[in-house]
TIRO-2110 file (N, C-alpha, C; in Angstrom, 1 decimal):
// TIRO-2110
6.7, 28.0, 0.7, N, 1, A
7.6, 27.6, 1.8, CA, 1, A
7.4, 26.2, 2.3, C, 1, A
6.1, 25.8, 2.4, N, 2, A
5.9, 24.4, 2.9, CA, 2, A
6.2, 23.3, 1.9, C, 2, A
6.5, 23.7, 0.7, N, 3, A
6.9, 22.7, -0.3, CA, 3, A
8.4, 22.2, 0.0, C, 3, A
9.1, 23.0, 0.9, N, 4, A
10.4, 22.6, 1.3, CA, 4, A
10.5, 21.5, 2.3, C, 4, A
9.3, 21.1, 2.8, N, 5, A
9.2, 20.1, 3.9, CA, 5, A
9.3, 18.7, 3.3, C, 5, A
10.3, 17.9, 3.8, N, 6, A
10.5, 16.5, 3.3, CA, 6, A
9.4, 15.6, 3.9, C, 6, A
9.3, 15.7, 5.3, N, 7, A
8.3, 14.9, 6.0, CA, 7, A
8.0, 15.5, 7.3, C, 7, A
6.8, 15.2, 7.8, N, 8, A
6.4, 15.6, 9.1, CA, 8, A
6.9, 14.6, 10.1, C, 8, A
7.6, 15.0, 11.2, N, 9, A
8.1, 14.1, 12.2, CA, 9, A
7.0, 14.0, 13.3, C, 9, A
6.5, 15.2, 13.8, N, 10, A
5.5, 15.2, 14.8, CA, 10, A
4.4, 16.2, 14.4, C, 10, A
3.1, 15.7, 14.3, N, 11, A
2.1, 16.7, 13.8, CA, 11, A
1.6, 17.5, 15.0, C, 11, A
0.9, 18.6, 14.6, N, 12, A
0.5, 19.6, 15.6, CA, 12, A
-0.5, 19.1, 16.6, C, 12, A
-1.3, 18.1, 16.3, N, 13, A
-2.2, 17.5, 17.3, CA, 13, A
-1.5, 16.8, 18.4, C, 13, A
-0.5, 16.0, 18.0, N, 14, A
0.3, 15.3, 19.0, CA, 14, A
1.1, 16.3, 19.8, C, 14, A
1.6, 17.3, 19.2, N, 15, A
2.4, 18.4, 20.0, CA, 15, A
1.4, 19.0, 21.0, C, 15, A
0.2, 19.4, 20.6, N, 16, A
-0.7, 20.0, 21.5, CA, 16, A
-1.0, 19.1, 22.7, C, 16, A
-1.2, 17.9, 22.5, N, 17, A
-1.6, 16.9, 23.6, CA, 17, A
-0.4, 16.8, 24.5, C, 17, A
0.8, 16.7, 24.0, N, 18, A
2.0, 16.6, 24.9, CA, 18, A
2.3, 17.9, 25.7, C, 18, A
2.1, 19.0, 25.0, N, 19, A
2.3, 20.3, 25.7, CA, 19, A
1.3, 20.4, 26.9, C, 19, A
0.0, 20.0, 26.7, N, 20, A
-1.0, 20.0, 27.8, CA, 20, A
-0.5, 19.1, 28.9, C, 20, A
0.0, 17.9, 28.6, N, 21, A
0.4, 17.0, 29.7, CA, 21, A
1.7, 17.6, 30.4, C, 21, A
2.6, 18.1, 29.7, N, 22, A
3.8, 18.7, 30.3, CA, 22, A
3.4, 19.9, 31.2, C, 22, A
2.5, 20.8, 30.7, N, 23, A
2.1, 21.9, 31.5, CA, 23, A
1.5, 21.5, 32.8, C, 23, A
0.6, 20.4, 32.8, N, 24, A
0.0, 19.9, 34.0, CA, 24, A
1.1, 19.4, 35.0, C, 24, A
2.0, 18.6, 34.5, N, 25, A
3.0, 18.0, 35.3, CA, 25, A
3.9, 19.0, 35.9, C, 25, A
4.3, 20.0, 35.2, N, 26, A
5.2, 21.0, 35.7, CA, 26, A
4.5, 21.9, 36.7, C, 26, A
3.2, 22.2, 36.4, N, 27, A
2.5, 23.1, 37.4, CA, 27, A
2.3, 22.3, 38.7, C, 27, A
2.0, 21.0, 38.7, N, 28, A
1.9, 20.2, 39.9, CA, 28, A
3.2, 20.2, 40.7, C, 28, A
4.4, 20.0, 40.0, N, 29, A
5.7, 20.0, 40.7, CA, 29, A
6.0, 21.3, 41.3, C, 29, A
5.8, 22.4, 40.6, N, 30, A
6.1, 23.8, 41.1, CA, 30, A
5.1, 24.1, 42.3, C, 30, A
3.9, 23.8, 42.2, N, 31, A
2.9, 24.1, 43.3, CA, 31, A
3.3, 23.3, 44.5, C, 31, A
3.8, 22.0, 44.3, N, 32, A
4.3, 21.2, 45.5, CA, 32, A
5.5, 21.8, 46.1, C, 32, A
6.4, 22.3, 45.3, N, 33, A
7.6, 23.0, 45.8, CA, 33, A
7.2, 24.2, 46.7, C, 33, A
6.3, 25.0, 46.2, N, 34, A
5.9, 26.2, 46.9, CA, 34, A
5.2, 25.8, 48.2, C, 34, A
4.3, 24.8, 48.1, N, 35, A
3.6, 24.4, 49.3, CA, 35, A
4.6, 23.9, 50.4, C, 35, A
5.6, 23.1, 50.0, N, 36, A
6.6, 22.6, 51.0, CA, 36, A
7.3, 23.8, 51.7, C, 36, A
7.7, 24.8, 50.9, N, 37, A
8.4, 25.9, 51.5, CA, 37, A
7.5, 26.7, 52.4, C, 37, A
6.3, 26.8, 52.0, N, 38, A
5.3, 27.5, 52.9, CA, 38, A
5.1, 26.7, 54.2, C, 38, A
5.0, 25.4, 54.1, N, 39, A
4.8, 24.6, 55.3, CA, 39, A
6.0, 24.6, 56.2, C, 39, A
7.2, 24.9, 55.7, N, 40, A
8.4, 25.0, 56.5, CA, 40, A
8.6, 26.4, 57.0, C, 40, A
7.7, 27.3, 56.7, N, 41, A
7.8, 28.6, 57.2, CA, 41, A
8.7, 29.5, 56.4, C, 41, A
9.0, 29.1, 55.2, N, 42, A
9.9, 29.8, 54.3, CA, 42, A
9.0, 30.5, 53.2, C, 42, A
9.5, 31.6, 52.7, N, 43, A
8.8, 32.3, 51.6, CA, 43, A
8.7, 31.2, 50.5, C, 43, A
7.4, 31.0, 49.9, N, 44, A
7.3, 30.0, 48.9, CA, 44, A
8.0, 30.2, 47.6, C, 44, A
8.4, 31.5, 47.4, N, 45, A
9.1, 31.8, 46.2, CA, 45, A
8.2, 31.9, 45.0, C, 45, A
8.5, 32.9, 44.1, N, 46, A
7.6, 33.0, 42.9, CA, 46, A
8.2, 32.1, 41.8, C, 46, A
7.3, 31.8, 40.9, N, 47, A
7.7, 31.0, 39.7, CA, 47, A
8.0, 32.0, 38.6, C, 47, A
9.2, 31.7, 38.0, N, 48, A
9.7, 32.5, 36.8, CA, 48, A
10.0, 31.5, 35.7, C, 48, A
9.3, 31.8, 34.6, N, 49, A
9.5, 31.0, 33.3, CA, 49, A
10.6, 31.8, 32.5, C, 49, A
11.6, 31.1, 32.1, N, 50, A
12.7, 31.7, 31.3, CA, 50, A
12.8, 31.0, 30.0, C, 50, A
12.0, 31.5, 29.0, N, 51, A
12.1, 30.9, 27.6, CA, 51, A
13.4, 31.3, 27.0, C, 51, A
14.0, 30.4, 26.2, N, 52, A
15.2, 30.7, 25.5, CA, 52, A
14.8, 31.2, 24.1, C, 52, A
15.1, 32.4, 23.7, N, 53, A
14.6, 33.0, 22.5, CA, 53, A
15.6, 32.6, 21.4, C, 53, A
15.1, 32.5, 20.2, N, 54, A
13.8, 32.8, 19.7, CA, 54, A
13.0, 31.4, 19.5, C, 54, A
13.7, 30.4, 19.5, N, 55, A
13.2, 29.0, 19.2, CA, 55, A
12.1, 28.6, 20.2, C, 55, A
12.1, 29.0, 21.4, N, 56, A
11.2, 28.5, 22.4, CA, 56, A
9.9, 29.3, 22.5, C, 56, A
9.8, 30.4, 21.7, N, 57, A
8.7, 31.3, 21.9, CA, 57, A
7.3, 30.6, 21.6, C, 57, A
7.2, 29.8, 20.6, N, 58, A
5.9, 29.2, 20.3, CA, 58, A
5.6, 28.1, 21.4, C, 58, A
6.6, 27.3, 21.7, N, 59, A
6.4, 26.2, 22.7, CA, 59, A
6.1, 26.9, 24.1, C, 59, A
6.9, 27.9, 24.5, N, 60, A
6.7, 28.6, 25.7, CA, 60, A
5.3, 29.2, 25.9, C, 60, A
4.8, 29.8, 24.8, N, 61, A
3.5, 30.5, 24.8, CA, 61, A
2.4, 29.4, 25.0, C, 61, A
2.5, 28.3, 24.3, N, 62, A
1.5, 27.2, 24.5, CA, 62, A
1.6, 26.6, 25.9, C, 62, A
2.9, 26.4, 26.4, N, 63, A
3.1, 25.8, 27.7, CA, 63, A
2.5, 26.6, 28.8, C, 63, A
2.7, 27.9, 28.8, N, 64, A
2.2, 28.7, 30.0, CA, 64, A
0.7, 28.7, 30.0, C, 64, A
0.0, 28.5, 28.9, N, 65, A
-1.5, 28.5, 28.9, CA, 65, A
-2.0, 27.2, 29.6, C, 65, A
-1.1, 26.2, 29.8, N, 66, A
-1.4, 24.9, 30.4, CA, 66, A
-1.0, 24.9, 31.8, C, 66, A
-0.5, 26.0, 32.4, N, 67, A
0.0, 26.0, 33.7, CA, 67, A
-0.7, 27.1, 34.6, C, 67, A
-1.7, 26.6, 35.3, N, 68, A
-2.6, 27.6, 36.1, CA, 68, A
-1.9, 28.0, 37.4, C, 68, A
-0.7, 28.7, 37.2, N, 69, A
0.0, 29.2, 38.3, CA, 69, A
0.3, 30.7, 38.2, C, 69, A
0.5, 31.4, 39.3, N, 70, A
0.9, 32.7, 39.2, CA, 70, A
2.4, 32.7, 38.9, C, 70, A
2.8, 33.3, 37.8, N, 71, A
4.2, 33.3, 37.3, CA, 71, A
4.5, 34.5, 36.6, C, 71, A
5.8, 34.8, 36.5, N, 72, A
6.3, 35.9, 35.6, CA, 72, A
7.2, 35.2, 34.5, C, 72, A
7.4, 36.0, 33.5, N, 73, A
8.2, 35.5, 32.4, CA, 73, A
9.4, 36.5, 32.2, C, 73, A
10.6, 35.9, 32.1, N, 74, A
11.8, 36.7, 31.9, CA, 74, A
12.6, 36.0, 30.8, C, 74, A
12.7, 36.5, 29.6, N, 75, A
13.4, 35.8, 28.5, CA, 75, A
14.9, 35.9, 28.5, C, 75, A
15.5, 35.0, 27.9, N, 76, A
17.0, 35.1, 27.6, CA, 76, A
17.2, 34.8, 26.1, C, 76, A
18.1, 35.5, 25.5, N, 77, A
18.4, 35.3, 24.1, CA, 77, A
19.8, 34.7, 24.0, C, 77, A
19.8, 33.5, 23.3, N, 78, A
21.0, 32.8, 23.2, CA, 78, A
21.2, 32.4, 21.7, C, 78, A
22.4, 32.5, 21.2, N, 79, A
22.6, 32.1, 19.8, CA, 79, A
23.5, 30.9, 19.8, C, 79, A
23.0, 29.9, 19.0, N, 80, A
23.9, 28.7, 18.9, CA, 80, A
23.9, 28.1, 17.5, C, 80, A
22.9, 28.5, 16.7, N, 81, A
22.8, 28.0, 15.3, CA, 81, A
22.8, 29.2, 14.4, C, 81, A
23.9, 30.0, 14.2, N, 82, A
23.8, 31.2, 13.4, CA, 82, A
23.6, 30.9, 11.9, C, 82, A
22.8, 31.8, 11.3, N, 83, A
22.6, 31.8, 9.9, CA, 83, A
22.1, 30.4, 9.4, C, 83, A
22.8, 29.9, 8.4, N, 84, A
22.4, 28.7, 7.7, CA, 84, A
23.0, 27.4, 8.3, C, 84, A
23.5, 27.6, 9.5, N, 85, A
24.1, 26.4, 10.2, CA, 85, A
23.1, 25.4, 10.6, C, 85, A
23.4, 24.1, 10.4, N, 86, A
22.5, 23.0, 10.9, CA, 86, A
23.2, 22.3, 12.0, C, 86, A
24.3, 22.8, 12.5, N, 87, A
25.0, 22.2, 13.7, CA, 87, A
25.3, 23.3, 14.7, C, 87, A
25.2, 23.0, 15.9, N, 88, A
25.5, 24.0, 17.0, CA, 88, A
26.9, 24.5, 16.9, C, 88, A
27.0, 25.9, 17.0, N, 89, A
28.4, 26.5, 16.9, CA, 89, A
28.8, 27.0, 18.3, C, 89, A
28.1, 26.4, 19.4, N, 90, A
28.4, 26.9, 20.7, CA, 90, A
27.4, 28.0, 21.1, C, 90, A
27.1, 28.0, 22.4, N, 91, A
26.1, 28.9, 22.9, CA, 91, A
26.8, 30.2, 23.3, C, 91, A
26.1, 31.3, 23.0, N, 92, A
26.5, 32.6, 23.5, CA, 92, A
25.3, 33.4, 23.8, C, 92, A
25.3, 34.0, 25.0, N, 93, A
24.2, 34.9, 25.5, CA, 93, A
24.2, 36.2, 24.7, C, 93, A
23.1, 36.6, 24.2, N, 94, A
22.9, 37.8, 23.6, CA, 94, A
22.0, 38.7, 24.4, C, 94, A
22.5, 39.7, 25.0, N, 95, A
21.7, 40.6, 25.8, CA, 95, A
21.8, 40.2, 27.3, C, 95, A
20.9, 40.7, 28.1, N, 96, A
20.9, 40.5, 29.5, CA, 96, A
20.3, 39.2, 29.9, C, 96, A
20.9, 38.6, 30.9, N, 97, A
20.3, 37.4, 31.6, CA, 97, A
19.3, 37.9, 32.6, C, 97, A
18.2, 37.3, 32.8, N, 98, A
17.2, 37.8, 33.8, CA, 98, A
17.9, 37.9, 35.2, C, 98, A
17.6, 39.0, 35.9, N, 99, A
18.2, 39.2, 37.2, CA, 99, A
17.1, 38.9, 38.3, C, 99, A
17.5, 39.0, 39.5, N, 100, A
16.6, 38.8, 40.7, CA, 100, A
16.0, 37.5, 40.7, C, 100, A
16.7, 36.4, 40.4, N, 101, A
16.1, 35.1, 40.4, CA, 101, A
16.4, 34.3, 41.7, C, 101, A
17.1, 35.0, 42.6, N, 102, A
17.4, 34.4, 43.9, CA, 102, A
16.1, 34.0, 44.7, C, 102, A
16.0, 32.8, 45.2, N, 103, A
14.8, 32.4, 45.9, CA, 103, A
13.6, 32.1, 45.1, C, 103, A
13.7, 32.1, 43.8, N, 104, A
12.6, 31.8, 42.9, CA, 104, A
12.6, 30.4, 42.4, C, 104, A
11.5, 29.9, 41.8, N, 105, A
11.5, 28.6, 41.2, CA, 105, A
11.5, 28.9, 39.7, C, 105, A
12.7, 28.6, 39.1, N, 106, A
12.9, 28.9, 37.7, CA, 106, A
12.7, 27.7, 36.8, C, 106, A
11.9, 27.9, 35.7, N, 107, A
11.7, 26.9, 34.7, CA, 107, A
12.3, 27.5, 33.4, C, 107, A
13.4, 26.9, 33.0, N, 108, A
14.0, 27.3, 31.7, CA, 108, A
13.4, 26.5, 30.6, C, 108, A
12.9, 27.1, 29.6, N, 109, A
12.2, 26.4, 28.5, CA, 109, A
13.0, 26.6, 27.2, C, 109, A
13.3, 25.5, 26.5, N, 110, A
14.0, 25.6, 25.3, CA, 110, A
13.3, 24.7, 24.2, C, 110, A
13.6, 25.0, 23.0, N, 111, A
13.0, 24.3, 21.9, CA, 111, A
13.6, 22.9, 21.7, C, 111, A
14.9, 22.8, 21.7, N, 112, A
15.6, 21.6, 21.4, CA, 112, A
16.9, 21.4, 22.2, C, 112, A
17.1, 20.2, 22.6, N, 113, A
18.3, 19.8, 23.3, CA, 113, A
19.2, 19.0, 22.3, C, 113, A
20.2, 19.6, 21.9, N, 114, A
21.1, 19.0, 20.9, CA, 114, A
22.4, 18.6, 21.6, C, 114, A
23.3, 19.5, 21.8, N, 115, A
24.6, 19.1, 22.5, CA, 115, A
24.4, 19.4, 24.0, C, 115, A
23.5, 20.3, 24.4, N, 116, A
23.3, 20.7, 25.7, CA, 116, A
24.1, 22.0, 26.1, C, 116, A
24.8, 22.6, 25.2, N, 117, A
25.6, 23.7, 25.5, CA, 117, A
24.8, 24.9, 25.9, C, 117, A
23.7, 25.2, 25.2, N, 118, A
22.9, 26.3, 25.5, CA, 118, A
22.3, 26.2, 26.9, C, 118, A
21.7, 25.1, 27.2, N, 119, A
21.1, 25.0, 28.6, CA, 119, A
22.1, 24.9, 29.7, C, 119, A
23.3, 24.3, 29.4, N, 120, A
24.4, 24.3, 30.4, CA, 120, A
24.8, 25.7, 30.8, C, 120, A
25.0, 26.6, 29.8, N, 121, A
25.4, 27.9, 30.0, CA, 121, A
24.3, 28.7, 30.8, C, 121, A
23.1, 28.6, 30.3, N, 122, A
22.0, 29.3, 31.0, CA, 122, A
21.8, 28.8, 32.4, C, 122, A
21.8, 27.5, 32.6, N, 123, A
21.6, 27.0, 34.0, CA, 123, A
22.7, 27.4, 34.9, C, 123, A
23.9, 27.4, 34.5, N, 124, A
25.1, 27.8, 35.3, CA, 124, A
24.9, 29.3, 35.7, C, 124, A
24.6, 30.1, 34.8, N, 125, A
24.4, 31.6, 35.1, CA, 125, A
23.3, 31.8, 36.1, C, 125, A
22.2, 31.1, 35.9, N, 126, A
21.0, 31.3, 36.8, CA, 126, A
21.4, 30.7, 38.2, C, 126, A
22.1, 29.6, 38.2, N, 127, A
22.4, 29.0, 39.5, CA, 127, A
23.3, 30.0, 40.4, C, 127, A
24.0, 30.8, 39.7, N, 128, A
24.8, 31.8, 40.5, CA, 128, A
24.0, 32.7, 41.3, C, 128, A
22.7, 32.9, 40.9, N, 129, A
21.8, 33.8, 41.6, CA, 129, A
21.0, 33.1, 42.7, C, 129, A
21.3, 31.8, 42.9, N, 130, A
20.8, 31.0, 44.0, CA, 130, A
19.2, 30.9, 44.0, C, 130, A
18.6, 30.4, 42.9, N, 131, A
17.2, 30.2, 43.0, CA, 131, A
16.8, 29.1, 43.9, C, 131, A
15.5, 29.1, 44.4, N, 132, A
15.0, 28.1, 45.2, CA, 132, A
15.0, 26.7, 44.5, C, 132, A
14.7, 26.7, 43.2, N, 133, A
14.8, 25.5, 42.4, CA, 133, A
15.0, 26.0, 41.0, C, 133, A
15.6, 25.1, 40.2, N, 134, A
15.7, 25.4, 38.7, CA, 134, A
15.5, 24.0, 38.0, C, 134, A
14.6, 24.1, 37.0, N, 135, A
14.3, 23.0, 36.2, CA, 135, A
14.4, 23.3, 34.7, C, 135, A
14.7, 22.3, 33.9, N, 136, A
14.9, 22.5, 32.5, CA, 136, A
13.8, 21.8, 31.8, C, 136, A
13.2, 22.4, 30.8, N, 137, A
12.1, 21.8, 30.0, CA, 137, A
12.5, 22.0, 28.5, C, 137, A
12.5, 21.0, 27.8, N, 138, A
12.7, 21.1, 26.3, CA, 138, A
11.6, 20.4, 25.6, C, 138, A
11.3, 21.0, 24.4, N, 139, A
10.3, 20.3, 23.6, CA, 139, A
10.8, 19.1, 23.0, C, 139, A
12.1, 19.2, 22.5, N, 140, A
12.7, 18.1, 21.7, CA, 140, A
14.0, 17.7, 22.3, C, 140, A
14.4, 16.5, 22.4, N, 141, A
15.7, 16.0, 22.7, CA, 141, A
16.2, 15.1, 21.6, C, 141, A
17.3, 15.5, 21.0, N, 142, A
17.9, 14.6, 20.0, CA, 142, A
18.6, 13.5, 20.6, C, 142, A
18.4, 12.3, 20.1, N, 143, A
19.2, 11.1, 20.5, CA, 143, A
20.4, 10.9, 19.6, C, 143, A
21.5, 11.1, 20.2, N, 144, A
22.8, 10.9, 19.5, CA, 144, A
23.6, 9.8, 20.2, C, 144, A
23.6, 8.6, 19.6, N, 145, A
24.3, 7.5, 20.2, CA, 145, A
25.8, 7.8, 20.4, C, 145, A
26.3, 7.6, 21.6, N, 146, A
27.7, 7.8, 21.9, CA, 146, A
28.0, 9.3, 22.2, C, 146, A
27.0, 10.2, 22.2, N, 147, A
27.3, 11.6, 22.5, CA, 147, A
26.4, 12.0, 23.6, C, 147, A
26.8, 11.9, 24.9, N, 148, A
25.9, 12.3, 26.0, CA, 148, A
25.8, 13.8, 26.0, C, 148, A
24.6, 14.3, 26.4, N, 149, A
24.4, 15.7, 26.5, CA, 149, A
25.0, 16.2, 27.8, C, 149, A
25.3, 17.5, 27.7, N, 150, A
25.9, 18.2, 28.9, CA, 150, A
24.9, 18.4, 30.0, C, 150, A
23.6, 18.3, 29.7, N, 151, A
22.6, 18.5, 30.8, CA, 151, A
21.5, 17.4, 30.6, C, 151, A
20.8, 17.2, 31.7, N, 152, A
19.6, 16.3, 31.7, CA, 152, A
18.4, 17.1, 32.1, C, 152, A
17.5, 17.4, 31.1, N, 153, A
16.3, 18.2, 31.5, CA, 153, A
15.3, 17.3, 32.3, C, 153, A
14.6, 18.0, 33.2, N, 154, A
13.6, 17.3, 34.0, CA, 154, A
12.4, 17.0, 33.2, C, 154, A
12.1, 17.8, 32.1, N, 155, A
10.9, 17.6, 31.3, CA, 155, A
11.3, 17.6, 29.8, C, 155, A
10.9, 16.6, 29.1, N, 156, A
11.2, 16.4, 27.7, CA, 156, A
9.8, 16.1, 27.0, C, 156, A
9.6, 16.9, 26.0, N, 157, A
8.3, 16.7, 25.2, CA, 157, A
8.5, 15.4, 24.4, C, 157, A
9.5, 15.4, 23.5, N, 158, A
9.7, 14.3, 22.6, CA, 158, A
11.2, 14.0, 22.4, C, 158, A
11.5, 12.7, 22.3, N, 159, A
12.8, 12.3, 21.8, CA, 159, A
12.8, 12.1, 20.3, C, 159, A
13.7, 12.7, 19.6, N, 160, A
13.8, 12.6, 18.1, CA, 160, A
15.1, 12.1, 17.7, C, 160, A
15.1, 11.5, 16.5, N, 161, A
16.4, 11.1, 15.9, CA, 161, A
17.3, 12.3, 15.6, C, 161, A
18.6, 12.1, 15.4, N, 162, A
19.5, 13.1, 15.1, CA, 162, A
19.3, 13.7, 13.7, C, 162, A
18.3, 14.4, 13.5, N, 163, A
18.0, 15.1, 12.2, CA, 163, A
17.7, 16.6, 12.5, C, 163, A
18.0, 17.4, 11.5, N, 164, A
17.7, 18.8, 11.6, CA, 164, A
16.2, 19.1, 11.3, C, 164, A
15.5, 19.7, 12.3, N, 165, A
14.1, 19.8, 12.2, CA, 165, A
13.7, 21.3, 12.3, C, 165, A
12.6, 21.6, 11.7, N, 166, A
12.0, 23.0, 11.7, CA, 166, A
10.5, 22.9, 12.1, C, 166, A
10.0, 24.1, 12.3, N, 167, A
8.5, 24.2, 12.6, CA, 167, A
8.3, 24.3, 14.1, C, 167, A
7.1, 24.8, 14.4, N, 168, A
6.7, 25.0, 15.8, CA, 168, A
7.7, 25.8, 16.6, C, 168, A
8.2, 26.8, 15.9, N, 169, A
9.2, 27.7, 16.6, CA, 169, A
10.7, 27.5, 16.1, C, 169, A
11.0, 26.3, 15.6, N, 170, A
12.3, 26.0, 15.2, CA, 170, A
12.5, 26.5, 13.8, C, 170, A
13.7, 26.9, 13.5, N, 171, A
14.0, 27.6, 12.2, CA, 171, A
15.2, 27.0, 11.5, C, 171, A
15.2, 27.4, 10.2, N, 172, A
16.5, 27.3, 9.4, CA, 172, A
16.7, 28.6, 8.8, C, 172, A
17.8, 29.3, 9.1, N, 173, A
18.1, 30.6, 8.6, CA, 173, A
17.0, 31.6, 8.8, C, 173, A
16.3, 31.5, 9.9, N, 174, A
15.2, 32.4, 10.3, CA, 174, A
13.8, 32.1, 9.7, C, 174, A
13.7, 31.0, 8.9, N, 175, A
12.5, 30.7, 8.3, CA, 175, A
11.9, 29.4, 8.9, C, 175, A
10.6, 29.1, 8.6, N, 176, A
9.9, 27.9, 9.0, CA, 176, A
9.4, 27.9, 10.4, C, 176, A
9.6, 28.9, 11.2, N, 177, A
9.1, 28.9, 12.6, CA, 177, A
7.6, 28.8, 12.7, C, 177, A
7.0, 29.3, 11.7, N, 178, A
5.5, 29.3, 11.6, CA, 178, A
4.9, 28.0, 11.1, C, 178, A
5.7, 27.1, 10.7, N, 179, A
5.1, 25.8, 10.2, CA, 179, A
4.5, 25.1, 11.5, C, 179, A
3.3, 24.6, 11.4, N, 180, A
2.6, 24.1, 12.6, CA, 180, A
3.1, 22.8, 13.2, C, 180, A
3.7, 22.0, 12.3, N, 181, A
4.2, 20.7, 12.7, CA, 181, A
5.7, 20.7, 12.9, C, 181, A
6.3, 19.7, 13.5, N, 182, A
7.8, 19.6, 13.5, CA, 182, A
8.1, 18.7, 12.4, C, 182, A
9.0, 19.2, 11.5, N, 183, A
9.3, 18.5, 10.2, CA, 183, A
10.8, 18.5, 9.9, C, 183, A
11.1, 17.7, 8.9, N, 184, A
12.5, 17.6, 8.4, CA, 184, A
12.4, 18.3, 7.0, C, 184, A
13.4, 19.2, 6.8, N, 185, A
13.5, 19.9, 5.5, CA, 185, A
14.1, 19.0, 4.4, C, 185, A
13.7, 19.3, 3.2, N, 186, A
14.3, 18.7, 2.1, CA, 186, A
15.8, 19.2, 2.0, C, 186, A
16.7, 18.3, 1.7, N, 187, A
18.1, 18.6, 1.6, CA, 187, A
18.4, 19.9, 0.8, C, 187, A
17.7, 19.9, -0.4, N, 188, A
17.9, 21.1, -1.3, CA, 188, A
17.4, 22.4, -0.8, C, 188, A
16.6, 22.4, 0.3, N, 189, A
16.1, 23.6, 0.9, CA, 189, A
17.2, 24.2, 1.8, C, 189, A
18.2, 23.4, 2.2, N, 190, A
19.2, 23.9, 3.1, CA, 190, A
20.5, 24.4, 2.4, C, 190, A
END
């Protein structure tokens, strides 16, 4: 399987260091939000992490271990790259969206920001429940000159060129999620 890799874009050591830093930054921001609400005599609100499956499961698992906060996890399944597609086909929610998010501090975690369709849909649906706060965190953000994203995440692990990548939870046709680095596939493997 790994012979299908053309080149490594971001190695696992660099990923681990960035995830540690992101976890600390996010935990500080969420703790500050809770503290402010408590000081104002308001329920501080619980923290709910909402990973977008399946791509964000590896990133989300590593991220929560870097966040020393009391939190719950409520996943959402979204499809945007069906089968062998290397371009987003639009986001569609598969299954139930987490409920009871009113008054909570929600952190939506996704693997990659491409067009922003997935995160725009998820954020909109969560906002309908009136959370105390909602933040978006992505491991990767593709830079596409002339194509602005539909959303602006509060936390970004890495900006990458407009290339199709796999590894560290990202897949092609269901494979390569277990590759430890973020890499570009050889064209003939697609």
